[in-house]
C-alpha positions, 0 to 999 in steps of 0.5 A, spaced: 499 499 499 502 506 497 504 512 503 499 516 500 493 511 501 495 510 507 495 517 509 488 518 506 486 512 510 488 515 517 485 522 515 478 519 514 479 515 520 481 521 524 475 525 521 470 520 523 472 521 529 471 529 530 464 529 527 462 523 531 458 528 536 455 532 529 452 525 528 449 523 535 446 530 534 443 529 527 440 522 530 437 526 536 435 532 532 431 527 527 428 523 533 425 530 536 422 532 530 418 526 530 415 528 538 411 534 536 408 531 530 405 525 535 403 530 540 400 536 535 393 534 537 394 534 544 397 541 544 392 544 539 386 543 544 383 548 548 385 546 555 384 553 558 379 557 554 374 555 561 379 557 566 383 564 568 390 564 568 394 567 573 401 569 572 405 571 578 413 573 579 417 571 585 423 575 586 430 572 586 434 567 582 433 561 586 431 555 581 425 552 582 429 545 583 432 548 590 425 550 593 424 545 599 417 542 601 413 547 605 416 553 603 412 560 603 413 564 597 411 571 596 410 575 589 406 579 585 401 578 579 405 580 573 398 582 569 391 583 572 386 578 574 380 578 570 373 575 572 370 575 564 371 582 562 372 585 569 378 586 573 378 582 580 386 585 582 390 589 579 397 588 577 403 588 582 397 585 587 400 580 592 400 572 592 402 568 597 403 560 596 405 554 600 409 549 596 408 542 598 412 538 592 417 540 586 419 534 581 423 536 575 420 533 569 424 528 566 424 526 558 423 518 557 430 517 553 433 511 552 440 509 554 443 511 547 439 518 546 442 520 553 449 518 552 448 521 545 445 528 548 451 528 553 456 527 548 453 533 544 452 538 550 459 536 552 462 538 545 457 544 543 452 546 549 449 551 543 446 547 538 439 545 542 437 548 548 433 544 553 431 548 559 430 545 566 422 544 567 419 542 574 412 540 576 411 544 582 404 542 587 401 548 592 398 546 598 395 553 599 395 560 595 392 567 597 391 573 593 391 580 597 386 584 594 386 592 594 382 592 600 387 588 604 382 582 604 385 575 604 382 571 598 384 564 598 385 560 591 384 554 588 389 554 583 393 548 579 400 550 576 401 549 569 408 552 568 414 553 573 420 557 570 425 562 570 424 567 565 424 574 562 421 578 557 424 580 551 423 586 546 426 589 540 431 594 541 429 599 536 425 605 540 422 607 534 417 601 533 415 600 540 408 599 541 405 603 547 404 597 551 411 594 550 414 600 553 414 598 560 421 598 561 427 593 562 424 586 564 428 582 570 429 575 571 425 571 575 422 565 578 414 565 574 409 561 576 402 561 571 396 558 575 390 556 572 383 559 575 376 556 574 372 562 572 367 560 578 373 560 583 375 567 580 368 569 581 368 568 587 374 571 589 371 577 586 365 576 591 364 581 596 368 587 593 367 592 587 369 590 580 374 595 577 371 597 570 375 595 564 376 601 559 376 598 552 372 604 548 378 606 545 381 601 539 387 597 541 393 595 537 397 591 542 395 585 547 398 580 551 396 572 550 399 566 553 402 560 548 398 554 548 403 551 543 410 550 544 415 552 538 422 550 537 426 552 531 429 546 530 423 541 530 417 546 527 416 547 520 414 553 515 406 553 515 405 550 522 400 553 526 400 555 533 394 558 538 394 563 544 390 565 549 388 572 550 391 574 558 387 581 558 380 584 554 382 587 547 378 591 543 379 591 535 375 592 529 369 595 533 369 588 537 371 586 545 374 580 546 375 577 553 381 574 556 381 567 554 379 569 547 383 564 542 389 567 537 390 563 531 397 564 528 402 561 523 409 559 522 411 563 516 419 563 516 423 558 520 431 557 520 434 551 524 441 552 528 446 551 522 453 550 522 459 555 523 454 557 529 448 560 526 443 561 530 436 559 528 430 563 526 422 563 528 418 568 525 410 568 527 404 571 524 397 572 528 392 570 523 385 571 527 382 572 533 377 566 534 371 568 540 366 563 543 361 566 539 361 569 532 365 569 526 373 570 527 376 576 526 382 576 521 388 580 523 395 581 521 399 581 527 406 580 529 410 579 536 412 586 539 415 582 546 416 575 548 417 570 554 424 567 553 427 562 558 433 566 563 438 561 560 437 560 553 434 567 551 433 569 544 433 576 541 426 579 537 427 585 532 423 590 529 419 586 524 417 580 530 423 575 528 426 571 534 433 570 533 438 566 537 443 569 541 450 570 538 455 565 541 459 571 544 467 571 546 466 566 551 463 561 547 468 563 542 474 561 546 471 555 549 470 552 542 477 554 540 479 550 546 475 544 545 478 544 537 485 544 540 483 538 545 480 534 538 486 536 534 492 534 540 488 528 541 487 526 534 494 528 532 497 523 538 492 517 536 494 517 528 501 517 530 501 509 532 496 507 525 500 511 521 507 509 523 504 502 523 502 503 516 508 506 513 513 503 516 518 505 511 516 513 513 521 517 518 519 519 524 519 527 521 514 524 516 510 521 521 509 527 526 508 531 520 502 526 517 499 526 524 499 533 525 495 534 518 490 529 521 490 534 527 489 540 524 483 537 519 480 534 526 480 541 528 478 544 522 472 539 522 470 540 529 470 548 528 465 548 522 460 542 525 458 547 531 451 549 531 448 555 533 443 557 538 436 555 538 429 559 539 424 555 544 417 558 546 415 553 551 407 552 552 404 558 556 410 563 555 407 570 555 407 574 548 405 580 546 402 581 539 402 588 535 395 586 531 397 590 525 391 592 521 384 588 522 381 585 515 376 591 513 371 587 510 370 583 516 370 588 521 365 592 517 360 586 516 361 585 524 359 592 526 353 592 521 
């Protein structure tokens, strides 16, 4: 066998070892793409249309996984609590909870998928973000009304997370509703409260009227469908639920009204550390009675996990964050390590195959193998993903309403 053929085989073996993490990621990514399709009917249901959703923020950066049983926490609701179209409690009202149990939600993965995911995370933590999710049970929850009364709440926790609201950086295109200052990361609980329970909370004191006389261009809603740039596709549909009453096209839509939209553009994380992108369009508002109202809306703000934040541009497109200087240095360090290991490993088979080669020739060939492995490692680095979990909070700029549909409804 010629020296050139031996060198080619050695380089091929070293490059194969270098791209092993990328191949494992591709296998895991293919398996993840099948999962949303299997659960699509479940997430497209309307689980909370008959309930009132209560979002509470608890200060501090302590993870939910470190909260012990019996812990009492005090936070504030970030959005007003409504009973129909009437306000029960304003934003920043105090809510107190007692935690009965906290359990980390674990995916049902096999041994090989767990091993593959561990290798992928070790070599490239930016490829796919899997934020930790927890299942929190409460033994007690109370709401302090503006009148100073303590009202017990019979709630069910839907989502426990640590999130932050992301808004476009440009000041010129921010909607009036989005100008609330910078959002700080905090522990968030999204709880479900039946409408009968919210009505009982409202009993005994007057409800604050909600001003819906003026036309509104923006409104906040909770996502009922989880979306990810690496697994969703163009044309996929999603649903959200209004978190507050809005008046659009001459009609008033109460909290809990469904909002439907479409994934217009989707770019998965790619090699060379290029991040994923996700552009969502809100198509219509579906009221409980009556025909849907068509709108042309886009996102003006979105809730992101504190550990896997994304960016939002002026057009409403969600972008995964850039790797940054620190992650770039880490990748270079990994590349050097892979190249050094490949260099050392390649010397033995090269020396065995090319027995007539001198020590200098063997070292030179092994050095080229290590350099090739380093380059392959750097090229195959994927960027950050864009992940919007179920029940995350979004703010919608409804844009222009379909004038024909609006006029028909007014008549």
